[in-house]
C-alpha positions as CSV (number, residue, x, y, z in Angstrom):
1,M,-56.4,16.4,50.1
2,V,-54.8,19.7,52.0
3,Q,-54.6,19.3,55.7
4,I,-54.8,22.0,58.6
5,M,-52.2,21.0,61.2
6,P,-53.0,23.1,64.1
7,N,-49.8,24.8,66.2
8,R,-49.6,27.4,68.8
9,S,-46.5,29.4,69.9
10,V,-46.1,31.4,73.4
11,I,-44.0,34.3,72.7
12,R,-43.2,37.0,75.5
13,G,-41.9,40.8,74.5
14,R,-42.8,44.1,73.8
15,A,-44.8,45.7,71.5
16,L,-42.8,47.8,68.8
17,R,-45.5,49.2,66.3
18,V,-49.1,48.6,65.8
19,I,-50.8,49.2,62.4
20,P,-53.7,49.5,61.4
21,A,-54.8,46.8,58.9
22,A,-55.3,48.3,55.1
23,D,-58.6,47.3,55.3
24,G,-59.4,48.5,58.2
25,W,-60.0,45.2,60.4
26,G,-57.6,44.3,62.7
27,A,-53.9,45.4,62.9
28,E,-50.1,44.3,62.3
29,V,-47.9,44.5,64.9
30,D,-44.2,44.5,64.8
31,F,-43.1,42.6,67.9
32,A,-39.5,42.1,69.7
33,V,-39.6,38.3,71.1
34,E,-37.5,37.9,74.6
35,A,-38.3,34.1,74.9
36,S,-40.3,31.7,72.8
37,R,-42.0,28.0,73.4
38,A,-44.5,25.9,71.8
39,V,-47.6,25.2,73.9
40,P,-47.3,21.7,75.1
41,G,-48.4,19.0,73.2
42,E,-48.8,21.0,69.7
43,P,-45.7,21.9,67.6
44,D,-43.9,25.2,67.1
45,F,-44.1,26.1,64.1
46,L,-43.9,29.8,64.7
47,G,-39.7,29.3,66.1
48,A,-39.3,32.7,66.7
49,A,-35.4,33.3,68.3
50,E,-35.1,35.1,71.4
51,G,-33.7,38.9,70.2
52,S,-35.8,38.5,66.7
53,T,-38.5,40.6,65.2
54,I,-41.4,39.5,64.0
55,R,-44.7,40.3,62.3
56,L,-48.3,39.5,63.8
57,F,-51.7,40.1,62.7
58,A,-54.1,41.2,65.8
59,A,-57.7,41.1,64.8
60,D,-58.4,43.9,68.1
61,A,-56.0,46.1,66.9
62,E,-57.2,48.5,70.4
63,A,-55.9,44.8,72.6
64,I,-52.2,45.7,72.2
65,E,-49.9,48.9,72.5
66,A,-46.5,50.2,71.2
67,G,-44.0,50.2,74.0
68,K,-45.5,47.4,76.2
69,A,-44.7,44.4,76.9
70,Y,-47.1,41.3,76.7
71,T,-47.4,37.0,76.8
72,L,-48.8,36.4,73.2
73,T,-50.3,33.1,72.2
74,V,-50.3,32.6,67.9
75,S,-50.6,30.5,65.1
76,V,-49.1,30.2,62.2
77,L,-52.0,30.0,59.4
78,G,-51.1,29.0,56.1
79,G,-52.2,28.7,52.4
80,P,-51.8,29.0,48.9
81,G,-51.3,33.2,49.4
82,G,-48.5,32.6,52.4
83,E,-48.7,32.5,55.8
84,R,-49.8,34.9,58.2
85,T,-48.7,34.6,62.5
86,V,-52.0,35.2,63.7
87,V,-52.8,36.4,67.9
88,R,-55.2,33.9,69.5
89,G,-54.1,35.0,73.4
90,I,-52.9,38.8,74.5
91,K,-51.9,38.8,78.7
92,R,-50.3,41.7,79.1
93,S,-47.3,41.4,81.0
94,P,-44.8,43.6,84.1
95,Q,-42.4,45.9,82.8
96,R,-39.4,44.2,83.1
97,T,-35.4,46.0,83.4
98,G,-33.3,42.8,83.2
99,P,-32.8,39.4,80.7
100,A,-35.5,37.6,79.6
101,K,-35.2,34.1,81.9
102,D,-38.2,31.9,80.0
103,A,-41.0,31.7,78.5
C-alpha cells in the first residue's frame, strides 16, 4: 500500500519564466529561490537551496508573472510517473533591493 505524506514548503523569490502547459491547463514556472523553509509541523520535501532555480507547476497560469517577486506555498507530489512541485498558495512580495534575510 502506498501512503501519501503531506508536505509543504514556503519559498520566496522571483518568477523567471512562465511557460503555458502543453495541455492548455496551468503553467510551468521557473523560479529563482531567495529563501526556503518548511511549514511548521510538516516535512520540507522540496529542500530548495538559496540561489537555486526550480521548476514549479501553477494551476492558475495568470496568477504568476515573469519578473515579479512572490512568496509561494508549495508541495511536492509524487507517484509512479515521477514527482512534481505544485503551487498551493501565492502571495505577491514587495520588490527587494538587497539579499533575502529569511523566509
